[in-house]
Structures are given as structure tokens and as C-alpha cells.
C-alpha positions as protocol buffer text, in pm:
chain_id: "A"
residue {
  index: 1
  type: UNK
  ca { x: 9792 y: 9651 z: 12215 }
}
residue {
  index: 2
  type: UNK
  ca { x: 9884 y: 9371 z: 12462 }
}
residue {
  index: 3
  type: UNK
  ca { x: 10223 y: 9173 z: 12493 }
}
residue {
  index: 4
  type: UNK
  ca { x: 10163 y: 8802 z: 12330 }
}
residue {
  index: 5
  type: UNK
  ca { x: 10341 y: 8477 z: 12517 }
}
residue {
  index: 6
  type: UNK
  ca { x: 10626 y: 8396 z: 12218 }
}
residue {
  index: 7
  type: UNK
  ca { x: 10475 y: 8121 z: 12150 }
}
residue {
  index: 8
  type: UNK
  ca { x: 10182 y: 8263 z: 12077 }
}
residue {
  index: 9
  type: UNK
  ca { x: 10357 y: 8481 z: 11818 }
}
residue {
  index: 10
  type: UNK
  ca { x: 10556 y: 8164 z: 11650 }
}
residue {
  index: 11
  type: UNK
  ca { x: 10174 y: 8020 z: 11601 }
}
residue {
  index: 12
  type: UNK
  ca { x: 10061 y: 8321 z: 11453 }
}
residue {
  index: 13
  type: UNK
  ca { x: 10426 y: 8341 z: 11202 }
}
residue {
  index: 14
  type: UNK
  ca { x: 10378 y: 7967 z: 11098 }
}
residue {
  index: 15
  type: UNK
  ca { x: 10006 y: 8073 z: 11064 }
}
residue {
  index: 16
  type: UNK
  ca { x: 10125 y: 8339 z: 10817 }
}
residue {
  index: 17
  type: UNK
  ca { x: 10358 y: 8097 z: 10650 }
}
residue {
  index: 18
  type: UNK
  ca { x: 10045 y: 7870 z: 10546 }
}
residue {
  index: 19
  type: UNK
  ca { x: 9803 y: 8192 z: 10455 }
}
residue {
  index: 20
  type: UNK
  ca { x: 9991 y: 8529 z: 10432 }
}
residue {
  index: 21
  type: UNK
  ca { x: 9622 y: 8645 z: 10359 }
}
residue {
  index: 22
  type: UNK
  ca { x: 9509 y: 8603 z: 10766 }
}
residue {
  index: 23
  type: UNK
  ca { x: 9361 y: 8896 z: 10822 }
}
residue {
  index: 24
  type: UNK
  ca { x: 9328 y: 8768 z: 11247 }
}
residue {
  index: 25
  type: UNK
  ca { x: 9683 y: 8663 z: 11215 }
}
residue {
  index: 26
  type: UNK
  ca { x: 9825 y: 9006 z: 11068 }
}
residue {
  index: 27
  type: UNK
  ca { x: 9600 y: 9154 z: 11333 }
}
residue {
  index: 28
  type: UNK
  ca { x: 9727 y: 9021 z: 11592 }
}
residue {
  index: 29
  type: UNK
  ca { x: 10104 y: 9012 z: 11518 }
}
residue {
  index: 30
  type: UNK
  ca { x: 10129 y: 9309 z: 11360 }
}
residue {
  index: 31
  type: UNK
  ca { x: 9984 y: 9516 z: 11758 }
}
residue {
  index: 32
  type: UNK
  ca { x: 10235 y: 9165 z: 11902 }
}
residue {
  index: 33
  type: UNK
  ca { x: 10507 y: 9355 z: 11682 }
}
residue {
  index: 34
  type: UNK
  ca { x: 10389 y: 9726 z: 11829 }
}
residue {
  index: 35
  type: UNK
  ca { x: 10401 y: 9632 z: 12163 }
}
residue {
  index: 36
  type: UNK
  ca { x: 10777 y: 9475 z: 12147 }
}
residue {
  index: 37
  type: UNK
  ca { x: 10853 y: 9839 z: 11931 }
}
residue {
  index: 38
  type: UNK
  ca { x: 10904 y: 9645 z: 11565 }
}
residue {
  index: 39
  type: UNK
  ca { x: 10743 y: 9992 z: 11417 }
}
residue {
  index: 40
  type: UNK
  ca { x: 10852 y: 9839 z: 11123 }
}
residue {
  index: 41
  type: UNK
  ca { x: 10673 y: 9518 z: 11101 }
}
residue {
  index: 42
  type: UNK
  ca { x: 10379 y: 9629 z: 11282 }
}
residue {
  index: 43
  type: UNK
  ca { x: 10366 y: 9835 z: 10994 }
}
residue {
  index: 44
  type: UNK
  ca { x: 10381 y: 9598 z: 10709 }
}
residue {
  index: 45
  type: UNK
  ca { x: 10119 y: 9390 z: 10886 }
}
residue {
  index: 46
  type: UNK
  ca { x: 9877 y: 9689 z: 10909 }
}
residue {
  index: 47
  type: UNK
  ca { x: 9943 y: 9854 z: 10499 }
}
residue {
  index: 48
  type: UNK
  ca { x: 9906 y: 9420 z: 10392 }
}
residue {
  index: 49
  type: UNK
  ca { x: 9528 y: 9474 z: 10601 }
}
residue {
  index: 50
  type: UNK
  ca { x: 9529 y: 9835 z: 10429 }
}
residue {
  index: 51
  type: UNK
  ca { x: 9548 y: 9715 z: 10132 }
}
residue {
  index: 52
  type: UNK
  ca { x: 9353 y: 9336 z: 10143 }
}
residue {
  index: 53
  type: UNK
  ca { x: 9042 y: 9401 z: 10349 }
}
residue {
  index: 54
  type: UNK
  ca { x: 8634 y: 9473 z: 10290 }
}
residue {
  index: 55
  type: UNK
  ca { x: 8571 y: 9522 z: 10621 }
}
residue {
  index: 56
  type: UNK
  ca { x: 8544 y: 9869 z: 10731 }
}
residue {
  index: 57
  type: UNK
  ca { x: 8561 y: 9834 z: 11144 }
}
residue {
  index: 58
  type: UNK
  ca { x: 8853 y: 9616 z: 11052 }
}
residue {
  index: 59
  type: UNK
  ca { x: 9023 y: 9879 z: 10768 }
}
residue {
  index: 60
  type: UNK
  ca { x: 8859 y: 10130 z: 11074 }
}
residue {
  index: 61
  type: UNK
  ca { x: 9051 y: 9960 z: 11321 }
}
residue {
  index: 62
  type: UNK
  ca { x: 9424 y: 9904 z: 11149 }
}
residue {
  index: 63
  type: UNK
  ca { x: 9346 y: 10246 z: 11009 }
}
residue {
  index: 64
  type: UNK
  ca { x: 9456 y: 10377 z: 11404 }
}
residue {
  index: 65
  type: UNK
  ca { x: 9694 y: 10108 z: 11439 }
}
residue {
  index: 66
  type: UNK
  ca { x: 9861 y: 10246 z: 11167 }
}
residue {
  index: 67
  type: UNK
  ca { x: 9901 y: 10586 z: 11240 }
}
residue {
  index: 68
  type: UNK
  ca { x: 10002 y: 10603 z: 11589 }
}
residue {
  index: 69
  type: UNK
  ca { x: 10314 y: 10326 z: 11439 }
}
residue {
  index: 70
  type: UNK
  ca { x: 10408 y: 10548 z: 11214 }
}
residue {
  index: 71
  type: UNK
  ca { x: 10433 y: 10853 z: 11352 }
}
residue {
  index: 72
  type: UNK
  ca { x: 10645 y: 10647 z: 11624 }
}
residue {
  index: 73
  type: UNK
  ca { x: 10789 y: 10556 z: 11338 }
}
residue {
  index: 74
  type: UNK
  ca { x: 10872 y: 10927 z: 11234 }
}
residue {
  index: 75
  type: UNK
  ca { x: 10840 y: 11158 z: 11592 }
}
residue {
  index: 76
  type: UNK
  ca { x: 11015 y: 10917 z: 11841 }
}
residue {
  index: 77
  type: UNK
  ca { x: 11282 y: 10702 z: 11772 }
}
residue {
  index: 78
  type: UNK
  ca { x: 11354 y: 10570 z: 12112 }
}
residue {
  index: 79
  type: UNK
  ca { x: 11055 y: 10317 z: 12046 }
}
residue {
  index: 80
  type: UNK
  ca { x: 11313 y: 10135 z: 11781 }
}
residue {
  index: 81
  type: UNK
  ca { x: 11372 y: 9864 z: 11843 }
}
residue {
  index: 82
  type: UNK
  ca { x: 11722 y: 9820 z: 11773 }
}
residue {
  index: 83
  type: UNK
  ca { x: 11777 y: 9472 z: 11729 }
}
residue {
  index: 84
  type: UNK
  ca { x: 11883 y: 9259 z: 11459 }
}
residue {
  index: 85
  type: UNK
  ca { x: 11527 y: 9061 z: 11368 }
}
residue {
  index: 86
  type: UNK
  ca { x: 11490 y: 8679 z: 11410 }
}
residue {
  index: 87
  type: UNK
  ca { x: 11456 y: 8462 z: 11077 }
}
residue {
  index: 88
  type: UNK
  ca { x: 11074 y: 8415 z: 11078 }
}
residue {
  index: 89
  type: UNK
  ca { x: 11034 y: 8852 z: 11163 }
}
residue {
  index: 90
  type: UNK
  ca { x: 11284 y: 8824 z: 10830 }
}
residue {
  index: 91
  type: UNK
  ca { x: 11044 y: 8584 z: 10634 }
}
residue {
  index: 92
  type: UNK
  ca { x: 10718 y: 8752 z: 10744 }
}
residue {
  index: 93
  type: UNK
  ca { x: 10881 y: 9051 z: 10612 }
}
residue {
  index: 94
  type: UNK
  ca { x: 11020 y: 8910 z: 10267 }
}
residue {
  index: 95
  type: UNK
  ca { x: 10719 y: 8726 z: 10198 }
}
residue {
  index: 96
  type: UNK
  ca { x: 10463 y: 9062 z: 10279 }
}
residue {
  index: 97
  type: UNK
  ca { x: 10707 y: 9289 z: 10030 }
}
residue {
  index: 98
  type: UNK
  ca { x: 10599 y: 9090 z: 9779 }
}
residue {
  index: 99
  type: UNK
  ca { x: 10260 y: 8965 z: 9862 }
}
residue {
  index: 100
  type: UNK
  ca { x: 10051 y: 9252 z: 9649 }
}
residue {
  index: 101
  type: UNK
  ca { x: 10263 y: 9189 z: 9335 }
}
residue {
  index: 102
  type: UNK
  ca { x: 10132 y: 9019 z: 9071 }
}
residue {
  index: 103
  type: UNK
  ca { x: 10346 y: 8938 z: 8745 }
}
residue {
  index: 104
  type: UNK
  ca { x: 10247 y: 8803 z: 8411 }
}
residue {
  index: 105
  type: UNK
  ca { x: 10487 y: 8583 z: 8206 }
}
residue {
  index: 106
  type: UNK
  ca { x: 10740 y: 8604 z: 8532 }
}
residue {
  index: 107
  type: UNK
  ca { x: 10909 y: 8230 z: 8370 }
}
residue {
  index: 108
  type: UNK
  ca { x: 11212 y: 8124 z: 8130 }
}
residue {
  index: 109
  type: UNK
  ca { x: 11007 y: 8127 z: 7815 }
}
residue {
  index: 110
  type: UNK
  ca { x: 11324 y: 7946 z: 7593 }
}
residue {
  index: 111
  type: UNK
  ca { x: 11273 y: 7742 z: 7906 }
}
residue {
  index: 112
  type: UNK
  ca { x: 10926 y: 7670 z: 7892 }
}
residue {
  index: 113
  type: UNK
  ca { x: 10926 y: 7566 z: 7447 }
}
residue {
  index: 114
  type: UNK
  ca { x: 11209 y: 7425 z: 7489 }
}
residue {
  index: 115
  type: UNK
  ca { x: 10998 y: 7177 z: 7771 }
}
residue {
  index: 116
  type: UNK
  ca { x: 10763 y: 7192 z: 7521 }
}
residue {
  index: 117
  type: UNK
  ca { x: 10540 y: 7308 z: 7810 }
}
residue {
  index: 118
  type: UNK
  ca { x: 10229 y: 7617 z: 7700 }
}
residue {
  index: 119
  type: UNK
  ca { x: 10298 y: 7957 z: 7892 }
}
residue {
  index: 120
  type: UNK
  ca { x: 9924 y: 8142 z: 7991 }
}
residue {
  index: 121
  type: UNK
  ca { x: 9931 y: 8509 z: 8142 }
}
residue {
  index: 122
  type: UNK
  ca { x: 9904 y: 8266 z: 8457 }
}
residue {
  index: 123
  type: UNK
  ca { x: 10089 y: 8044 z: 8432 }
}
residue {
  index: 124
  type: UNK
  ca { x: 10237 y: 7861 z: 8844 }
}
residue {
  index: 125
  type: UNK
  ca { x: 10551 y: 7719 z: 8785 }
}
residue {
  index: 126
  type: UNK
  ca { x: 10549 y: 7660 z: 9173 }
}
residue {
  index: 127
  type: UNK
  ca { x: 10339 y: 7427 z: 9358 }
}
residue {
  index: 128
  type: UNK
  ca { x: 10334 y: 7628 z: 9665 }
}
residue {
  index: 129
  type: UNK
  ca { x: 10086 y: 7423 z: 9884 }
}
residue {
  index: 130
  type: UNK
  ca { x: 10376 y: 7123 z: 9858 }
}
residue {
  index: 131
  type: UNK
  ca { x: 10657 y: 7414 z: 9889 }
}
residue {
  index: 132
  type: UNK
  ca { x: 10481 y: 7501 z: 10290 }
}
residue {
  index: 133
  type: UNK
  ca { x: 10465 y: 7216 z: 10398 }
}
residue {
  index: 134
  type: UNK
  ca { x: 10899 y: 7096 z: 10269 }
}
residue {
  index: 135
  type: UNK
  ca { x: 10935 y: 7456 z: 10462 }
}
residue {
  index: 136
  type: UNK
  ca { x: 10717 y: 7426 z: 10763 }
}
residue {
  index: 137
  type: UNK
  ca { x: 10872 y: 7027 z: 10826 }
}
residue {
  index: 138
  type: UNK
  ca { x: 11197 y: 7202 z: 10773 }
}
residue {
  index: 139
  type: UNK
  ca { x: 11183 y: 7540 z: 10998 }
}
residue {
  index: 140
  type: UNK
  ca { x: 11478 y: 7444 z: 11200 }
}
residue {
  index: 141
  type: UNK
  ca { x: 11729 y: 7291 z: 10929 }
}
residue {
  index: 142
  type: UNK
  ca { x: 11657 y: 7617 z: 10710 }
}
residue {
  index: 143
  type: UNK
  ca { x: 11682 y: 7884 z: 11014 }
}
residue {
  index: 144
  type: UNK
  ca { x: 12083 y: 7740 z: 11093 }
}
residue {
  index: 145
  type: UNK
  ca { x: 12136 y: 7721 z: 10745 }
}
residue {
  index: 146
  type: UNK
  ca { x: 12001 y: 8094 z: 10718 }
}
residue {
  index: 147
  type: UNK
  ca { x: 12276 y: 8240 z: 10989 }
}
residue {
  index: 148
  type: UNK
  ca { x: 12539 y: 7991 z: 10912 }
}
residue {
  index: 149
  type: UNK
  ca { x: 12589 y: 8185 z: 10624 }
}
residue {
  index: 150
  type: UNK
  ca { x: 12799 y: 8369 z: 10612 }
}
residue {
  index: 151
  type: UNK
  ca { x: 12743 y: 8738 z: 10386 }
}
residue {
  index: 152
  type: UNK
  ca { x: 12444 y: 8976 z: 10374 }
}
residue {
  index: 153
  type: UNK
  ca { x: 12379 y: 8870 z: 9926 }
}
residue {
  index: 154
  type: UNK
  ca { x: 12362 y: 8520 z: 9982 }
}
residue {
  index: 155
  type: UNK
  ca { x: 12082 y: 8492 z: 10321 }
}
residue {
  index: 156
  type: UNK
  ca { x: 11925 y: 8809 z: 10145 }
}
residue {
  index: 157
  type: UNK
  ca { x: 11907 y: 8555 z: 9830 }
}
residue {
  index: 158
  type: UNK
  ca { x: 11785 y: 8276 z: 10055 }
}
residue {
  index: 159
  type: UNK
  ca { x: 11493 y: 8503 z: 10193 }
}
residue {
  index: 160
  type: UNK
  ca { x: 11405 y: 8570 z: 9816 }
}
residue {
  index: 161
  type: UNK
  ca { x: 11401 y: 8171 z: 9715 }
}
residue {
  index: 162
  type: UNK
  ca { x: 11197 y: 8085 z: 10053 }
}
residue {
  index: 163
  type: UNK
  ca { x: 10916 y: 8350 z: 9895 }
}
residue {
  index: 164
  type: UNK
  ca { x: 10947 y: 8283 z: 9556 }
}
residue {
  index: 165
  type: UNK
  ca { x: 10816 y: 7875 z: 9747 }
}
residue {
  index: 166
  type: UNK
  ca { x: 10583 y: 7996 z: 9945 }
}
residue {
  index: 167
  type: UNK
  ca { x: 10389 y: 8235 z: 9677 }
}
residue {
  index: 168
  type: UNK
  ca { x: 10508 y: 8143 z: 9378 }
}
residue {
  index: 169
  type: UNK
  ca { x: 10613 y: 8334 z: 9016 }
}
residue {
  index: 170
  type: UNK
  ca { x: 10234 y: 8516 z: 9044 }
}
residue {
  index: 171
  type: UNK
  ca { x: 10438 y: 8750 z: 9320 }
}
residue {
  index: 172
  type: UNK
  ca { x: 10790 y: 8765 z: 9418 }
}
residue {
  index: 173
  type: UNK
  ca { x: 11040 y: 8791 z: 9086 }
}
residue {
  index: 174
  type: UNK
  ca { x: 11415 y: 8577 z: 9090 }
}
residue {
  index: 175
  type: UNK
  ca { x: 11734 y: 8834 z: 9060 }
}
residue {
  index: 176
  type: UNK
  ca { x: 11835 y: 8677 z: 8743 }
}
residue {
  index: 177
  type: UNK
  ca { x: 11482 y: 8793 z: 8543 }
}
residue {
  index: 178
  type: UNK
  ca { x: 11625 y: 9185 z: 8407 }
}
residue {
  index: 179
  type: UNK
  ca { x: 11625 y: 9309 z: 8051 }
}
residue {
  index: 180
  type: UNK
  ca { x: 12003 y: 9295 z: 8145 }
}
residue {
  index: 181
  type: UNK
  ca { x: 11997 y: 8921 z: 8121 }
}
residue {
  index: 182
  type: UNK
  ca { x: 11782 y: 8851 z: 7829 }
}
residue {
  index: 183
  type: UNK
  ca { x: 11995 y: 9071 z: 7649 }
}
residue {
  index: 184
  type: UNK
  ca { x: 12268 y: 8886 z: 7761 }
}
residue {
  index: 185
  type: UNK
  ca { x: 12141 y: 8542 z: 7664 }
}
residue {
  index: 186
  type: UNK
  ca { x: 12061 y: 8622 z: 7326 }
}
residue {
  index: 187
  type: UNK
  ca { x: 12348 y: 8762 z: 7224 }
}
residue {
  index: 188
  type: UNK
  ca { x: 12509 y: 8442 z: 7284 }
}
residue {
  index: 189
  type: UNK
  ca { x: 12349 y: 8341 z: 6925 }
}
residue {
  index: 190
  type: UNK
  ca { x: 12633 y: 8547 z: 6839 }
}
residue {
  index: 191
  type: UNK
  ca { x: 12812 y: 8253 z: 6977 }
}
residue {
  index: 192
  type: UNK
  ca { x: 12741 y: 7944 z: 6751 }
}
residue {
  index: 193
  type: UNK
  ca { x: 12956 y: 7880 z: 6529 }
}
residue {
  index: 194
  type: UNK
  ca { x: 12807 y: 7634 z: 6232 }
}
residue {
  index: 195
  type: UNK
  ca { x: 12492 y: 7522 z: 6097 }
}
residue {
  index: 196
  type: UNK
  ca { x: 12551 y: 7169 z: 6287 }
}
residue {
  index: 197
  type: UNK
  ca { x: 12313 y: 7036 z: 6501 }
}
residue {
  index: 198
  type: UNK
  ca { x: 12226 y: 6777 z: 6751 }
}
residue {
  index: 199
  type: UNK
  ca { x: 11884 y: 6671 z: 6815 }
}
residue {
  index: 200
  type: UNK
  ca { x: 11881 y: 6507 z: 7127 }
}
residue {
  index: 201
  type: UNK
  ca { x: 11676 y: 6206 z: 7166 }
}
residue {
  index: 202
  type: UNK
  ca { x: 11443 y: 6205 z: 7530 }
}
residue {
  index: 203
  type: UNK
  ca { x: 11329 y: 6593 z: 7441 }
}
residue {
  index: 204
  type: UNK
  ca { x: 11430 y: 6623 z: 7143 }
}
residue {
  index: 205
  type: UNK
  ca { x: 11613 y: 6888 z: 7126 }
}
residue {
  index: 206
  type: UNK
  ca { x: 11818 y: 7144 z: 7005 }
}
residue {
  index: 207
  type: UNK
  ca { x: 12254 y: 7114 z: 6996 }
}
residue {
  index: 208
  type: UNK
  ca { x: 12431 y: 7411 z: 6847 }
}
residue {
  index: 209
  type: UNK
  ca { x: 12794 y: 7444 z: 6854 }
}
residue {
  index: 210
  type: UNK
  ca { x: 12861 y: 7689 z: 7041 }
}
residue {
  index: 211
  type: UNK
  ca { x: 13262 y: 7810 z: 6963 }
}
residue {
  index: 212
  type: UNK
  ca { x: 13323 y: 7990 z: 7323 }
}
residue {
  index: 213
  type: UNK
  ca { x: 13648 y: 8138 z: 7279 }
}
residue {
  index: 214
  type: UNK
  ca { x: 13565 y: 8468 z: 7234 }
}
residue {
  index: 215
  type: UNK
  ca { x: 13369 y: 8502 z: 7514 }
}
residue {
  index: 216
  type: UNK
  ca { x: 13754 y: 8325 z: 7664 }
}
residue {
  index: 217
  type: UNK
  ca { x: 13642 y: 7990 z: 7686 }
}
residue {
  index: 218
  type: UNK
  ca { x: 13916 y: 7783 z: 7407 }
}
residue {
  index: 219
  type: UNK
  ca { x: 13623 y: 7519 z: 7392 }
}
residue {
  index: 220
  type: UNK
  ca { x: 13379 y: 7454 z: 7104 }
}
residue {
  index: 221
  type: UNK
  ca { x: 13049 y: 7220 z: 7176 }
}
residue {
  index: 222
  type: UNK
  ca { x: 12730 y: 7184 z: 7140 }
}
residue {
  index: 223
  type: UNK
  ca { x: 12456 y: 7277 z: 7397 }
}
residue {
  index: 224
  type: UNK
  ca { x: 12202 y: 7524 z: 7440 }
}
residue {
  index: 225
  type: UNK
  ca { x: 12203 y: 7925 z: 7512 }
}
residue {
  index: 226
  type: UNK
  ca { x: 12040 y: 7810 z: 7805 }
}
residue {
  index: 227
  type: UNK
  ca { x: 12341 y: 7627 z: 7967 }
}
residue {
  index: 228
  type: UNK
  ca { x: 12580 y: 7831 z: 7780 }
}
residue {
  index: 229
  type: UNK
  ca { x: 12461 y: 8114 z: 8022 }
}
residue {
  index: 230
  type: UNK
  ca { x: 12431 y: 7951 z: 8380 }
}
residue {
  index: 231
  type: UNK
  ca { x: 12725 y: 7763 z: 8323 }
}
residue {
  index: 232
  type: UNK
  ca { x: 13014 y: 8034 z: 8091 }
}
residue {
  index: 233
  type: UNK
  ca { x: 12801 y: 8331 z: 8123 }
}
residue {
  index: 234
  type: UNK
  ca { x: 12618 y: 8337 z: 8425 }
}
residue {
  index: 235
  type: UNK
  ca { x: 12920 y: 8104 z: 8690 }
}
residue {
  index: 236
  type: UNK
  ca { x: 12645 y: 7942 z: 8843 }
}
residue {
  index: 237
  type: UNK
  ca { x: 12955 y: 7706 z: 8991 }
}
residue {
  index: 238
  type: UNK
  ca { x: 13129 y: 7997 z: 9091 }
}
residue {
  index: 239
  type: UNK
  ca { x: 13056 y: 8197 z: 9438 }
}
residue {
  index: 240
  type: UNK
  ca { x: 13253 y: 8562 z: 9398 }
}
residue {
  index: 241
  type: UNK
  ca { x: 13057 y: 8821 z: 9617 }
}
residue {
  index: 242
  type: UNK
  ca { x: 13273 y: 8706 z: 9887 }
}
residue {
  index: 243
  type: UNK
  ca { x: 13700 y: 8752 z: 9817 }
}
residue {
  index: 244
  type: UNK
  ca { x: 13861 y: 8468 z: 9740 }
}
residue {
  index: 245
  type: UNK
  ca { x: 13485 y: 8332 z: 9552 }
}
residue {
  index: 246
  type: UNK
  ca { x: 13380 y: 7985 z: 9598 }
}
residue {
  index: 247
  type: UNK
  ca { x: 13527 y: 7838 z: 9229 }
}
residue {
  index: 248
  type: UNK
  ca { x: 13673 y: 7540 z: 9095 }
}
residue {
  index: 249
  type: UNK
  ca { x: 14117 y: 7608 z: 9120 }
}
residue {
  index: 250
  type: UNK
  ca { x: 14367 y: 7486 z: 8951 }
}
residue {
  index: 251
  type: UNK
  ca { x: 14497 y: 7156 z: 8992 }
}
residue {
  index: 252
  type: UNK
  ca { x: 14169 y: 7126 z: 9230 }
}
residue {
  index: 253
  type: UNK
  ca { x: 13951 y: 6801 z: 9191 }
}
residue {
  index: 254
  type: UNK
  ca { x: 13543 y: 6815 z: 9102 }
}
residue {
  index: 255
  type: UNK
  ca { x: 13360 y: 6548 z: 9087 }
}
residue {
  index: 256
  type: UNK
  ca { x: 13091 y: 6666 z: 8846 }
}
residue {
  index: 257
  type: UNK
  ca { x: 12773 y: 6423 z: 8907 }
}
residue {
  index: 258
  type: UNK
  ca { x: 12515 y: 6409 z: 8644 }
}
residue {
  index: 259
  type: UNK
  ca { x: 12709 y: 6552 z: 8355 }
}
residue {
  index: 260
  type: UNK
  ca { x: 12484 y: 6593 z: 8105 }
}
residue {
  index: 261
  type: UNK
  ca { x: 12617 y: 6584 z: 7732 }
}
residue {
  index: 262
  type: UNK
  ca { x: 12965 y: 6640 z: 7888 }
}
residue {
  index: 263
  type: UNK
  ca { x: 12931 y: 7084 z: 7891 }
}
residue {
  index: 264
  type: UNK
  ca { x: 12943 y: 7112 z: 8293 }
}
residue {
  index: 265
  type: UNK
  ca { x: 13314 y: 6920 z: 8333 }
}
residue {
  index: 266
  type: UNK
  ca { x: 13456 y: 7116 z: 8039 }
}
residue {
  index: 267
  type: UNK
  ca { x: 13364 y: 7421 z: 8225 }
}
residue {
  index: 268
  type: UNK
  ca { x: 13590 y: 7265 z: 8495 }
}
residue {
  index: 269
  type: UNK
  ca { x: 13768 y: 7087 z: 8269 }
}
residue {
  index: 270
  type: UNK
  ca { x: 13928 y: 7450 z: 8188 }
}
residue {
  index: 271
  type: UNK
  ca { x: 13982 y: 7604 z: 8474 }
}
residue {
  index: 272
  type: UNK
  ca { x: 14156 y: 7313 z: 8668 }
}
residue {
  index: 273
  type: UNK
  ca { x: 14387 y: 7333 z: 8379 }
}
residue {
  index: 274
  type: UNK
  ca { x: 14635 y: 7052 z: 8301 }
}
residue {
  index: 275
  type: UNK
  ca { x: 14710 y: 6970 z: 8688 }
}
residue {
  index: 276
  type: UNK
  ca { x: 14354 y: 6978 z: 8826 }
}
residue {
  index: 277
  type: UNK
  ca { x: 14080 y: 6614 z: 8779 }
}
residue {
  index: 278
  type: UNK
  ca { x: 13782 y: 6590 z: 8688 }
}
residue {
  index: 279
  type: UNK
  ca { x: 13573 y: 6321 z: 8752 }
}
residue {
  index: 280
  type: UNK
  ca { x: 13284 y: 6299 z: 8536 }
}
residue {
  index: 281
  type: UNK
  ca { x: 12902 y: 6063 z: 8546 }
}
residue {
  index: 282
  type: UNK
  ca { x: 12709 y: 6014 z: 8399 }
}
residue {
  index: 283
  type: UNK
  ca { x: 12351 y: 5763 z: 8277 }
}
residue {
  index: 284
  type: UNK
  ca { x: 12173 y: 5827 z: 8046 }
}
residue {
  index: 285
  type: UNK
  ca { x: 12364 y: 5641 z: 7737 }
}
residue {
  index: 286
  type: UNK
  ca { x: 12207 y: 5906 z: 7510 }
}
residue {
  index: 287
  type: UNK
  ca { x: 12365 y: 6159 z: 7714 }
}
residue {
  index: 288
  type: UNK
  ca { x: 12651 y: 5946 z: 7714 }
}
residue {
  index: 289
  type: UNK
  ca { x: 12662 y: 5921 z: 7291 }
}
residue {
  index: 290
  type: UNK
  ca { x: 12599 y: 6285 z: 7289 }
}
residue {
  index: 291
  type: UNK
  ca { x: 12879 y: 6401 z: 7562 }
}
residue {
  index: 292
  type: UNK
  ca { x: 13183 y: 6181 z: 7400 }
}
residue {
  index: 293
  type: UNK
  ca { x: 13107 y: 6415 z: 7040 }
}
residue {
  index: 294
  type: UNK
  ca { x: 13137 y: 6694 z: 7270 }
}
residue {
  index: 295
  type: UNK
  ca { x: 13483 y: 6586 z: 7475 }
}
residue {
  index: 296
  type: UNK
  ca { x: 13636 y: 6410 z: 7129 }
}
């Protein structure tokens, strides 16, 4: 194993972002990681090669590298590099951790049905080739964004989202895809207050009347379960993994740019109270008609 220049190392990482199954790049980068005592990263590269390679010679060579790497991890901690990995190292690690997954139906079924999109066992919802190009074009800005995020939850989520964009839903399952989340969203049917409905003109969506007083919002509005869940239950316009939480507060002024049916305007109005203001902006006439009815 030998050292390589920083530019060569970066080129290998870019190659793996483009194709995480590039065996030549995996081997070379694994050797670089080992030579620089980044043993856990080396182990990930060598393990990936063993999982996907069909070349007997390459697999045998990789087994030897993996053996000495694993031995050093377990028995020679003095060789371990305990410095903070750089952004590209962390992204490669994230991609390797997900790359052997093969999920079925890793999509939001209700959303697909709402949009009248056929559902299949191998449905891919991300144009990964386009996303790779965009991410690589904006890599410097994304790196700066990562280091500007102040808490671990935010940084971990950004890595997960990048992996999702680079590998697709067949490989990466996002944090909300849990039994608890689906059960919670299903329970929102209990908040439907009447048989009255609104059918939207654009997508023919069925908006039902929800009474949100049971979940501590003094509101009744027409919406669909996904919208109620995202805004009023999951708190998509709040961030509470730090203290104090980032959210609209009593007396704030909120610009709701893209008001749709008015559900987000009502959420923000509830949060800012009598002393706050919400300016909601919407241009689609059919949406405005529904919004006026909901706000009334």
C-alpha cells in the first residue's frame, strides 16, 4: 500500500460519488485510507469490493488487505487516525453504508396514489444521474453548508439526503419511513369531522374536513392526511433538535410564500397569535377559491 497525492485522492472520491461500485477506485482509495491510518474507511472500501467483485484474484487480494485492516482496528489502536474526517470521506462512508441495500416499495404509497402515479416493486423516484451532476457541480457549496450546520442531527440528515439523491430510494430509506410514522398518519382519519368534501380542480384531490382541536390546534380546515401530518403533526416548519427550537412564535411576522389551500397560513396564524401577522401568497385561482373557503 502506498501514499498518493491529495488531488489523486479527491479524484478517486469524485469517481465513487459518480459510481460507488467502481472497483478500481474502491481499491485505490482503500489503500490510501489504510496508508493514512483511516482504518474504518479502508475497511468499508475493502468490504464493498468483496461484496460486489466477481474477480477471484481481486477478491483474494482484497481479503488480505481487509485482514490486516481489521487486525489493526482490533489490536493496534495506535495506528487509528482519530481526526475528524473531511466532508468527502463522510459522504463516501454514507454511500458505502447504503450501497448494498435493495428496498422494495420504499415510497409514500398515499402520495403516489394522490398523484395517480403507478406503483411498482422497483419504482425509482430519483433521477440519480441528474442528481449526481447537480451535486458535483455544487459540491463546494454543499460542503460549506455541511460545516455551517451547528448540530449533529442536521449534519447527519444532510448526509442521508445526499445519499438518497445519489443512490435513490432502492438504496436509501429516509428517517420518516417507520411503522410509527405510518400508524400516526393513519390515525389522522379520526380527525375527519364530517362527510363534506372539496374536490380540487387541478389534481382532483379529495380534501376532507379535519377538526384539529384533538391535537391542540383550534382549527377546522379542508385538507388531506399528508398535509395535516406534515404541517401540524410532524412540524415541518419547526426544528426542535436544538434549544431553543426554531419556529414561528407569538408576535412574529411570517411570509407564507406559496399558500396553496391555506393550511400553512392557518398553522402560522395559530403560532404567531393575535399580535403576529401572516402574509400568504398564492397565484393559482382554483387554489385561491379553496383558500378563501378554508379561511372563512
